[in-house]
C-alpha positions in Angstrom: -22.0 105.8 -14.0 -21.6 108.9 -15.2 -19.4 111.4 -12.8 -18.6 114.7 -14.4 -15.0 116.3 -13.6 -15.8 118.8 -11.7 -17.5 116.6 -9.4 -15.6 112.8 -9.0 -10.5 107.5 -11.1 -7.5 106.6 -11.0 -4.0 107.8 -11.1 -3.6 107.3 -14.7 -6.2 110.2 -16.0 -3.5 112.6 -15.3 -0.6 110.9 -16.4 -2.2 111.3 -19.8 -3.2 114.8 -19.1 0.4 115.2 -19.1 1.7 112.3 -22.3 -0.8 113.1 -24.7 -2.9 116.6 -26.1 -5.6 117.3 -27.8 -3.7 118.6 -31.1 -3.6 114.9 -32.6 -2.5 115.7 -35.7 -4.1 112.3 -38.1 -6.6 112.3 -36.0 -10.0 113.6 -34.9 -9.9 110.8 -31.5 -7.1 109.2 -30.1 -7.8 106.4 -27.0 -5.6 106.0 -24.8 -5.0 103.1 -22.3 -3.4 103.9 -19.0 -2.4 101.5 -16.3 -0.5 100.6 -13.4 0.7 98.1 -11.9 1.2 96.7 -8.5 3.1 93.6 -8.7 2.0 90.6 -12.0 -1.7 92.5 -11.6 -3.6 95.8 -13.2 -4.2 98.6 -10.1 -5.5 100.8 -11.5 -7.1 100.4 -15.6 -8.8 103.9 -17.2 -9.5 104.3 -21.0 -9.0 107.7 -22.5 -10.5 109.6 -25.0 -9.5 112.7 -26.3 -11.5 114.7 -29.0 -9.2 117.0 -30.8 -12.2 118.2 -33.1 -13.8 119.4 -29.9 -10.9 119.4 -27.7 -13.0 117.3 -24.5 -11.3 114.5 -22.9 -13.7 111.2 -22.1 -11.5 109.1 -19.4 -13.6 106.1 -18.0 -12.7 104.0 -15.0 -12.3 100.6 -15.3 -12.6 98.3 -12.5 -10.1 95.5 -11.7 -12.0 93.4 -10.3 -14.3 93.7 -13.7 -15.2 89.2 -14.8 -13.2 88.8 -17.6 -12.2 85.3 -18.2 -9.2 85.0 -20.7 -8.9 81.2 -22.3 -7.1 78.9 -21.3 -6.1 80.7 -17.8 -8.7 79.0 -14.8 -7.0 79.3 -12.0 -8.4 80.9 -9.0 -8.2 85.0 -9.6 -7.5 84.5 -12.8 -11.6 85.3 -14.2 -10.0 89.5 -13.5 -9.7 91.2 -15.4 -6.0 92.6 -13.2 -5.3 89.2 -14.0 -4.8 89.5 -17.5 -1.3 92.0 -17.7 0.8 89.0 -15.5 0.0 85.8 -18.2 3.0 84.7 -20.3 1.5 84.4 -23.3 -1.1 86.5 -24.3 -0.1 89.5 -21.0 1.8 92.9 -20.8 0.8 95.8 -21.8 -0.5 94.6 -25.5 -2.3 91.6 -23.8 -3.8 94.0 -22.1 -4.9 96.6 -24.3 -6.5 93.8 -26.2 -8.3 93.1 -23.6 -9.8 96.5 -22.7 -10.5 96.3 -27.2 -12.6 93.0 -26.9 -14.0 94.7 -23.7 -15.1 97.6 -25.3 -14.9 97.2 -28.5 -13.1 100.2 -29.4 -9.6 100.6 -31.0 -6.7 101.4 -27.9 -4.4 103.7 -29.7 -1.7 103.6 -27.3 -1.0 103.2 -24.0 0.5 104.6 -20.6 2.1 102.1 -17.8 3.3 104.2 -14.3 4.4 102.6 -11.6 4.0 104.2 -7.9 7.0 106.3 -8.5 5.6 107.8 -12.0 2.5 109.1 -9.7 5.1 111.0 -6.4 6.9 112.2 -9.0 4.6 113.9 -10.9 2.2 115.2 -8.4 5.3 116.6 -6.9 5.9 118.4 -10.0 2.3 119.9 -9.4 3.9 121.0 -6.5 0.8 119.0 -5.0 -2.9 118.1 -4.9 -5.7 119.7 -3.3 -7.9 117.2 -1.8 -10.3 117.7 0.3 -10.8 114.5 2.7 -14.2 113.1 2.9 -13.1 111.2 6.3 -10.8 109.9 8.6 -8.2 107.6 6.9 -5.9 105.1 8.5 -4.6 102.4 7.7 -1.5 99.9 7.8 0.3 97.0 6.3 3.6 97.0 6.5 4.0 94.3 4.9 2.5 95.9 1.3 4.7 96.5 -0.9 5.6 99.4 -1.0 4.2 99.8 3.0 1.1 101.5 3.6 1.0 103.9 6.4 -1.6 106.2 5.3 -2.7 108.9 8.2 -5.5 112.3 6.5 -7.2 114.2 9.0 -10.1 114.8 7.1 -10.6 118.6 5.2 -10.2 120.5 2.0 -5.7 120.3 2.6 -3.1 119.8 -0.4 -1.5 116.1 -0.8 2.4 115.3 -1.4 4.2 112.9 -4.2 4.9 111.2 -1.0 1.5 110.3 0.0 0.1 110.5 -2.6 -0.5 106.7 -3.8 -1.4 106.0 0.2 -4.8 108.2 -0.5 -5.5 107.2 -3.3 -5.2 102.8 -2.5 -6.4 103.4 0.8 -9.7 100.6 0.5 -10.3 100.1 4.3 -9.0 101.9 7.9 -7.4 99.9 11.6 -10.9 99.8 13.0 -13.0 98.6 9.9 -15.0 100.9 10.5 -14.7 101.8 7.2 -14.8 99.7 4.3 -14.3 100.6 0.2 -14.9 99.0 -3.3 -13.8 100.0 -6.0 -16.3 101.5 -7.1 -16.2 103.8 -3.1 -12.6 103.9 -4.1 -12.8 105.3 -7.9 -15.5 108.0 -6.5 -12.2 109.2 -4.4 -9.1 108.7 -7.2 -12.0 110.9 -9.5 -11.6 113.8 -7.5 -8.3 113.5 -7.4 -7.7 113.4 -10.7 -9.9 116.0 -11.8 -7.8 117.8 -9.4 -4.1 117.2 -10.3 -5.4 117.8 -14.3 -6.8 121.5 -13.6 -3.6 122.4 -12.1 -1.6 120.9 -15.0 -2.9 122.4 -18.1 -1.2 125.0 -17.3 2.8 126.4 -18.7 4.0 124.0 -16.9 2.4 121.4 -19.6 5.5 120.5 -21.6 7.6 121.2 -19.2 6.2 118.2 -17.0 5.5 116.4 -20.0 9.9 115.7 -20.7 10.4 115.3 -17.1 7.6 112.7 -16.9 9.2 110.0 -19.5 11.9 109.5 -16.4 8.8 107.5 -15.1 6.5 105.9 -17.2 6.6 103.4 -20.8 5.0 104.3 -23.4 4.5 103.9 -26.7 4.3 107.0 -27.8 7.8 108.8 -28.8 8.8 112.0 -27.3 8.0 114.5 -30.2 3.7 113.0 -29.6 3.7 113.9 -26.8 5.8 117.4 -26.5 3.4 119.1 -29.3 0.6 117.1 -27.4 1.4 119.1 -23.9 1.9 121.5 -25.5 -0.8 122.1 -28.0 -2.9 121.7 -24.7 -2.2 124.7 -22.9 -4.9 126.6 -20.9 -7.9 123.8 -21.7 -11.2 124.2 -20.3 -11.8 121.2 -17.6 -15.1 121.8 -18.0 -14.5 119.7 -21.2 -13.3 117.5 -19.3 -15.4 114.0 -18.7 -15.3 110.9 -15.8 -16.5 107.8 -16.3 -17.1 104.3 -14.1 -17.5 101.1 -16.9 -21.6 100.5 -16.5 -22.3 97.9 -14.1 -24.5 94.9 -14.1 -23.7 94.1 -10.7 -21.5 93.2 -8.0 -21.2 89.3 -6.8 -19.5 86.6 -5.9 -18.5 83.7 -8.7 -18.1 80.0 -8.5 -14.8 80.1 -7.5 -15.7 82.8 -4.0 -14.1 85.8 -4.9 -15.6 89.1 -6.0 -16.6 90.4 -8.9 -17.4 93.9 -10.9 -20.1 91.8 -13.8 -20.4 94.5 -16.6 -23.3 95.7 -18.6 -22.4 95.1 -22.1 -25.1 96.3 -23.5 -24.7 99.5 -21.8 -20.7 99.6 -22.0 -21.8 99.9 -26.2 -23.8 102.3 -25.4 -20.9 104.3 -23.2 -18.5 103.5 -26.5 -20.7 104.7 -29.3 -21.0 108.0 -27.6 -18.6 109.3 -25.8 -14.9 106.9 -27.2 -15.8 105.7 -31.3 
């Protein structure tokens, strides 16, 4: 499912834009895996491809419930892609990167790992992010980590860093009238990130890039990050395009859990067109 940036991911595209850049000196295209972590599992995953020749960004959201079994890990919930990060033998950032490479068939050059504090800090550096809240969002979970207290009225508004994660994590309302799956949440996240990226691509970008290093884990060097960010100032948002991992179906597995089953043929086509 293709999503142009001006229409409708995940948290991390903003981080990728801040930390990467178009002027990668030795590559025409660089692929960066951006992911958020919740405990031992990944919450959001985005594969970002930056084409240095055409100055374009393609970003593909990968649902956390994607069916992706790992050999030797057959316990309940371990066949979901978001479990891979927590495996002691083949997990961590490198293990997740390998899983994404196996899933997509493209090389992942770098990774950026972030947590809730990183998202809040960067949103505040931008002076907040403007979003059009589609409906009333009211949800409370004092037992979540960190606790969730989400309360947004519908309409156009600027969201600060301390409220950003609530907006991005919202899945259902207290009264049960609103329930979102991974795909619906990804669409709303993409709209948020489009707005954030549009604001980030300014003269403030190098400053934001350097400050972001305090909050994220990445295998890119500080000199790379500063150079890439400086080269991106003034980039046109029309060259930023969002995608979601092509879906074959959503259903219940033999273990009783809900899974997102991707379409491998369509995935291969998308990788060839936009990411290889």
